[in-house]
N, C-alpha and C positions, 0 to 999 in steps of 0.2 A: 734879802740885799739881792742889790741890783750886780751884775758879772755884767765886765765888757769883753764878753769872746764874740768872735767872727768864726761861721761853717765854715769849711774850706770849701764848700760849694760857693758861701760869697766873695771869699778871698780867689776861686778860680772866673769869677764872674767880674772881678772890681774894675775890668779897663772897660765896662760899659756904663758907668761912673760917671758923669759927668766931674770938670774941673769944679769945687765950690767954693774953694779958700788957694789963690792962685798965691803961689808960694812955698805954701801948705804940704809936707809931709803926709800921707796916709798913716794910720798910727798902724799898720802892724808892717811899715816900711822901716828901712834904717837910710840916711842918707852920712858917705862920707868924701871929704872933696883934698888932696893929695898934691905937695907942689907939684909939678912935670918933671921936672929935675933930681931931686931928691926922696920925692916918695915918704915926706913929713905931713902928718895928719894938720891941715889947716883950718878946716873946718868941719861939724858935725851937727846932724840934728837933734838938737833936745832928746828924744826917746835913748839915742846911744847910750843912755849909760844905765836904763835898764837892761838893754843887751848884754851888757857887757860888763855889769855886776862895778862899776867905775864910772867916778862923775867926769865927764864930755872938758873939764877945768884942768884933771889930772892929765888930759891926754894929748890936747891940743900942742902945736910945733917937736910934737914927739915919734920919732920914728919908729915900724911897725913891731921889730924886737921888742920896743920899750913899756907898751901895751897889751901882747898878744901873744900867746902857747905859740912856742915854737911851728907846729903844725898848722896853727893858723897864720904865723902869721906867715910859712909861706903858700897860704893858698890865696890873702891877701895877694902877696908881691907876683902871682902869676897869673892872678887877674888882672892885677895893672899895668901887665907883661902882656897885651892880648901876640898872638901870632900875628902875622900882617895878614893870612886868611880873616882876620875874625869879622865877624857881621855883630854892627855894636848894636842892629837889632834886636840879638838873637840873647836870652839870657845865657847865661854861665852857669853851671853847677860851680857851687861855695861852701865848704863847712868851715861853719864857726862853734864851738862848741859841741864839736859831735853832732849838729844840728844841720839837715842839708836848708842849704838855701841857691834864691836863684839871683844871680849880680849883673845890673846892667853897667858899664863900665864906659866912658863917653869926657872929651876932651872940652874945657871950658877956659879959653885962651892958655892963661898959665897952668891953668888945676886939674888933672885928673880925676872925676867923678865916677865915685861907686853909689850905686843905687842897688841895695839889699833887701830884699823879700822871700819869707820862709818861703821852702817850696810844698805847694800843694800839689797831688796827682791828678791831672787830670780824670774829668767826671769821663769823660768822651774820649773815645783813644784816640778819633783827629783831633781834640779842643791842639794841640798843639799846631795843628797846620794852620788851623783859623787864629791861632792867635799872632800867628807867623804874619798870615798875612794882612792882619787888624793892625801891625806894626811900621809894616814898610806905604802903610796910606798914607 
């Protein structure tokens, strides 16, 4: 039986991979796009279903409180309202279903986009510095 697992080292080094399918999201990441004024979910990657255990169609057009547990909804709301000193190139911690993730948030026209990846501890104590420098290029 084949399994589709990715090692922590592979996840930590994913920034080295070339983009093979423009517009596609990597299988270990999830994408959410919210209305910038209301934070109602407008778009989500298909694989969000596996992450949340709910069909994407059932959560589109809903507020955070309608499809997330209260603690998770609070974490998403905090990520979507970054402080004024927030560095958009720096992933923010976000806990979902008790699991730590990295969240990157940015604006795209009238949407606030949140990209989510499972947190992987750095292999080397300086990996975060290298990753930050690469994101700023």
